[in-house]
C-alpha positions in Angstrom: -15.2 -25.1 -4.1 -13.1 -24.9 -0.9 -12.7 -27.8 1.5 -12.6 -26.9 5.2 -9.6 -28.0 7.2 -8.6 -27.6 10.9 -5.5 -25.6 9.8 -6.8 -23.0 7.4 -3.8 -20.6 6.8 -3.8 -17.1 5.3 -1.2 -17.2 2.5 -0.2 -13.9 0.8 1.0 -13.4 -2.7 2.8 -10.1 -3.4 3.7 -9.1 -6.9 3.9 -6.1 -9.3 0.5 -6.6 -10.9 -2.6 -8.8 -10.8 -1.9 -10.0 -14.4 1.2 -11.9 -13.4 -0.5 -13.5 -10.3 -3.5 -14.6 -12.4 -1.6 -15.8 -15.4 1.4 -17.4 -13.7 0.2 -18.5 -10.3 -3.6 -19.2 -10.6 -3.2 -23.0 -10.6 -1.2 -22.8 -7.4 -3.7 -20.5 -5.8 -6.6 -22.7 -6.8 -4.9 -25.7 -5.3 -4.3 -23.9 -2.0 -7.9 -22.7 -1.9 -9.1 -26.2 -2.5 -7.0 -27.4 0.4 -8.9 -24.9 2.6 -6.4 -22.1 2.9 -7.2 -18.5 2.4 -5.3 -16.3 -0.2 -4.5 -12.7 0.1 -3.2 -10.9 -3.0 -1.3 -7.6 -2.6 -0.4 -5.7 -5.7 -1.2 -2.6 -7.6 -4.8 -2.5 -9.0 -5.3 -3.7 -12.6 -8.0 -5.5 -14.6 -7.1 -8.9 -13.3 -7.8 -8.1 -9.6 -11.5 -8.7 -10.1 -10.7 -12.1 -11.7 -8.7 -13.0 -8.6 -11.5 -11.9 -6.3 -13.9 -14.2 -8.3 -11.5 -17.1 -7.7 -12.0 -16.5 -4.0 -8.9 -14.4 -3.2 -8.9 -11.4 -0.8 -7.3 -8.3 -2.2 -5.4 -5.5 -0.7 -4.0 -2.7 -3.0 -0.3 -2.2 -2.6 1.1 0.8 -4.4 4.5 0.6 -6.0 6.3 0.8 -9.3 8.8 -2.0 -9.9 10.7 0.2 -12.3 11.0 3.3 -10.1 14.4 4.2 -8.8 13.1 6.6 -6.1 14.4 5.7 -2.6 11.5 7.6 -1.1 9.0 5.6 -3.1 10.7 2.4 -2.1 10.6 3.4 1.6 6.9 4.2 1.3 6.4 0.7 -0.3 8.2 -0.9 2.7 6.1 1.0 5.2 2.9 0.2 3.4 3.7 -3.5 3.1 4.7 -3.7 6.8 1.4 -2.0 7.8 -0.6 -4.6 5.9 1.4 -7.5 7.2 0.7 -6.4 10.7 -2.9 -5.8 9.9 -3.7 -9.1 8.2 -1.0 -11.3 9.9 -0.6 -13.8 7.1 0.9 -17.1 8.1 3.2 -17.1 5.0 4.1 -14.5 2.3 5.3 -15.4 -1.2 7.1 -12.4 -2.8 7.7 -12.2 -6.6 9.9 -9.8 -8.6 12.6 -7.5 -7.3 10.9 -4.9 -5.1 8.6 -7.3 -3.3 11.6 -9.6 -2.9 13.6 -6.8 -1.4 11.3 -4.4 0.4 8.5 -6.9 1.0 10.9 -9.4 2.6 12.3 -6.6 4.8 8.7 -5.6 5.8 7.7 -9.2 6.5 10.8 -9.7 8.7 10.1 -6.5 10.6 6.5 -7.7 11.1 7.6 -11.2 12.2 5.9 -12.9 9.2 7.6 -15.9 7.5 8.2 -15.2 3.8 9.6 -16.8 0.7 11.3 -14.8 -2.0 10.7 -16.2 -5.5 13.4 -14.9 -7.9 11.8 -15.3 -11.2 14.8 -14.1 -13.1 17.7 -11.7 -12.5 16.1 -9.2 -14.9 17.3 -5.8 -16.1 19.1 -4.7 -12.9 21.7 -7.5 -13.3 22.2 -7.1 -17.0 25.1 -4.6 -16.6 27.6 -4.3 -13.7 26.9 -0.7 -13.0 25.9 1.3 -9.9 22.3 0.0 -10.2 23.6 -3.6 -10.1 25.7 -2.9 -7.0 22.9 -1.3 -5.2 20.4 -4.0 -6.0 22.9 -6.7 -5.1 23.5 -5.2 -1.6 19.7 -4.7 -1.1 19.0 -8.3 -1.9 21.8 -9.4 0.4 20.3 -7.5 3.3 16.7 -8.4 2.6 17.2 -12.2 2.0 18.7 -12.7 5.4 15.2 -12.5 6.8 13.6 -14.8 4.2 12.5 -18.3 5.2 13.6 -19.6 1.8 14.7 -18.2 -1.5 13.4 -19.9 -4.6 14.9 -19.7 -8.1 13.7 -20.9 -11.5 17.1 -22.1 -12.8 20.4 -23.3 -11.3 22.4 -20.5 -12.9 20.5 -17.8 -11.0 20.8 -19.8 -7.7 24.5 -20.3 -8.3 25.0 -16.6 -8.9 23.2 -15.6 -5.7 25.1 -18.1 -3.6 28.5 -17.5 -5.1 28.2 -13.8 -4.5 27.1 -14.2 -0.9 23.6 -12.7 -1.7 21.9 -15.6 0.0 22.7 -18.8 1.9 22.6 -22.1 -0.1 20.8 -23.6 2.9 17.8 -21.4 2.1 17.9 -22.1 -1.6 15.4 -24.1 -3.6 15.4 -24.4 -7.4 12.0 -24.9 -9.0 11.7 -26.1 -12.7 10.2 -22.7 -13.8 6.8 -21.7 -12.7 5.0 -24.5 -14.5 2.2 -24.5 -17.0 -1.0 -26.5 -17.4 0.0 -28.9 -20.2 -3.7 -29.9 -20.8 -4.6 -26.2 -21.4 -1.6 -25.9 -23.7 -2.3 -29.0 -25.8 -1.4 -29.5 -29.4 -3.9 -29.1 -32.2 -3.8 -30.8 -35.6 -1.9 -28.8 -38.2 -3.4 -27.9 -41.5 -1.6 -28.4 -44.8 -0.1 -25.1 -46.0 0.8 -23.7 -49.4 4.3 -22.7 -50.3 5.4 -19.5 -48.5 2.9 -19.8 -45.7 5.4 -21.1 -43.2 5.0 -19.0 -40.0 7.5 -17.9 -37.4 6.1 -16.5 -34.2 7.7 -14.5 -31.4 5.7 -13.7 -28.2 7.4 -11.5 -25.7 7.4 -8.2 -23.8 8.6 -5.6 -26.2 12.1 -5.1 -24.8 15.4 -4.9 -26.7 17.0 -7.5 -24.5 14.3 -10.0 -25.4 15.9 -10.0 -28.9 13.1 -8.4 -31.0 15.6 -6.4 -33.0 17.7 -9.6 -33.5 14.5 -11.3 -34.7 13.8 -8.5 -37.2 17.3 -8.6 -38.5 17.3 -12.4 -38.9 14.0 -12.1 -40.9 15.7 -9.5 -43.1 18.6 -11.8 -43.8 16.3 -14.7 -44.7 14.1 -12.6 -47.0 17.3 -11.4 -48.8 18.0 -15.1 -49.5 14.7 -15.4 -51.2 12.8 -17.4 -48.5 9.1 -16.9 -48.3 7.5 -17.0 -44.8 5.4 -15.1 -42.4 7.0 -13.6 -39.3 4.7 -12.5 -36.5 5.3 -10.7 -33.2 2.9 -10.5 -30.3 3.4 -9.1 -26.8 2.9 -6.2 -24.5 4.4 -2.7 -25.0 6.6 -1.6 -22.1 6.3 2.1 -22.6 8.3 3.4 -19.6 10.9 0.6 -19.4 14.5 1.8 -20.0 15.0 -1.2 -22.4 11.7 -0.8 -24.3 11.2 -1.1 -28.1 9.7 2.1 -29.5 6.5 2.0 -31.6 8.6 3.9 -34.2 11.0 1.0 -34.5 8.1 -1.5 -34.8 6.5 0.6 -37.5 9.8 0.8 -39.4 10.2 -3.0 -39.3 6.6 -3.5 -40.4 7.1 -1.0 -43.3 10.2 -3.0 -44.4 8.1 -6.1 -44.4 10.3 -7.8 -41.8 7.5 -8.7 -39.3 3.9 -8.1 -38.4 3.1 -6.9 -34.9 -0.3 -8.0 -33.7 -0.4 -6.5 -30.2 -0.9 -8.1 -26.8 -2.9 -11.3 -26.6 -4.6 -12.6 -23.4 -4.7 -16.1 -24.9 -1.8 -17.1 -27.1 -3.0 -20.6 -28.0 -4.7 -19.6 -31.2 -1.5 -18.0 -32.4 0.6 -21.0 -31.3 -1.7 -23.4 -33.1 -1.2 -21.6 -36.4 2.6 -21.4 -36.1 5.3 -23.6 -37.5 8.2 -22.5 -35.4 8.5 -20.4 -32.2 11.4 -17.9 -32.0 12.7 -16.4 -28.8 16.3 -14.9 -29.2 16.4 -13.4 -25.7 19.6 -12.1 -24.0 17.5 -11.0 -21.0 18.3 -12.6 -17.6 15.5 -15.1 -17.8 14.2 -17.4 -15.2 12.6 -20.1 -17.3 10.6 -18.3 -20.0 6.9 -19.3 -19.9 6.5 -18.6 -23.6 9.0 -21.4 -24.3 7.1 -23.8 -22.1 3.8 -22.9 -23.7 5.2 -23.3 -27.3 6.9 -26.6 -26.5 3.7 -27.9 -24.7 1.8 -27.3 -28.0 4.4 -29.3 -29.9 6.1 -26.4 -31.6 9.8 -26.7 -32.6 11.7 -23.7 -31.2 14.7 -21.5 -32.0 15.9 -19.7 -28.9 19.1 -18.4 -27.4 21.7 -20.7 -25.8 21.4 -18.8 -22.5 20.1 -19.2 -18.9 16.5 -20.3 -18.6 16.1 -20.8 -22.4 18.3 -23.8 -22.7 16.5 -25.4 -19.8 13.4 -25.8 -22.1 15.1 -26.3 -25.5 17.6 -29.1 -26.1 19.6 -28.5 -29.2 18.6 -30.8 -32.1 16.0 -32.5 -29.9 13.0 -30.2 -29.6 14.6 -27.2 -31.3 17.7 -25.3 -32.1 19.9 -23.0 -29.9 21.4 -19.9 -31.4 24.2 -17.6 -30.3 22.7 -14.9 -28.0 22.5 -11.5 -29.8 23.7 -12.8 -33.2 21.2 -12.2 -36.0 23.3 -14.2 -38.5 23.3 -17.3 -36.4 19.6 -16.8 -35.6 18.8 -16.6 -39.3 20.9 -19.7 -39.9 18.9 -21.7 -37.2 15.5 -20.3 -38.5 16.5 -21.3 -42.0 17.4 -24.8 -40.8 13.9 -25.2 -39.2 12.3 -23.7 -42.3 13.9 -26.2 -44.6 13.2 -29.2 -42.4 10.6 -31.7 -43.6 7.3 -31.4 -41.7 7.8 -34.9 -40.2 11.1 -33.8 -38.7 9.6 -30.6 -37.2 6.7 -32.7 -35.9 9.1 -35.1 -34.2 10.9 -32.2 -32.6 7.5 -30.8 -31.4 6.5 -34.1 -29.8 9.8 -34.3 -27.9 9.3 -30.8 -26.7 5.9 -31.6 -25.2 7.3 -34.8 -23.6 10.0 -32.6 -21.9 7.6 -30.0 -20.6 5.2 -32.6 -19.3 8.0 -34.4 -17.5 9.8 -31.4 -16.1 7.6 -28.3 -16.1 4.0 -29.4 -15.6 2.2 -27.2 -13.1 1.5 -30.2 -10.8 5.3 -30.3 -10.0 5.2 -26.6 -9.0 2.1 -27.0 -6.9 3.8 -29.7 -4.9 6.6 -27.3 -4.0 4.1 -24.7 -2.7 2.2 -27.3 -0.8 5.4 -28.5 0.9 6.3 -24.9 1.9 2.8 -24.4 3.3 2.9 -27.7 5.2 6.2 -26.5 6.8 4.3 -23.6 8.2 1.3 -25.7 9.3 3.8 -27.9 11.3 4.8 -24.9 13.4 1.2 -23.7 14.1 
């Protein structure tokens, strides 16, 4: 239910799909709607657009492919975004992921609309210092001059952008991830398990840089040592991504008995509730991985990479173990260590993980940042 105010603003959220807006930012949107503001979502059409409409959002299709490298397609996206900004005249635009952050910010600047770029992670374009990296860096530098603020999810990303002159530190704000509802991701009682029923779970987009191959190799090493356990993988297939895992590779790993792929899940809680240890050996340029926050909030001990974003959620020997990025031998060692721990020690780790997430990553903390940004716009109306 919306509460009327004298300063009802139109706030736009621009992203690469409705799924990410609904799953990552719905609590923020609900809070802004409750405060009496109006929400406009611009993104390509998908199954989650209707859910956003039911929540009370306006929707405008915005056609683009975040993985396209076509300058013509990018220019068309810029023109389309500028047209809608001039048509709807939002009071503030939040841009998410690379192309909205770049071309959406340029369009908002051209239309005279205040905007905030939310850098949710450096992503694939910054993984190698090649021509794509140089182009994206220069585009970001040009675009972010027009942004009101630039938000990051970890200090390392913010430091990279400011050190390289991509954005001004005066515009920079570092959020503790994108937050999660820690009541929704609550722990459930664990049932006693028979020997060999220990379960590792990895939940991730199916990209090589997320460490799925490293996970498979680590499972192979552990099985060769005679350990008995289940190893499960869930997540979405990224068919056209240059870094994607092929279905042939997945089938080969399953045939070897290294892991079991269960597909994409809208609700990961049932899987987390039946898991003993969450594994996420990513070498991707993460922001703060939501999957780690969800697992920790449900009191799971975690094995993850000692890399940006990941080590923000997992503190070594406190709520999990950190492994060397891209090293299946070290990952196997850390997974074995968790496997051989007593249930009481794992339980203690899990509880510390939930305490950390509630203190640092609860969605209420993130909502406060958005409300503060909106209040800044209200003050200029």
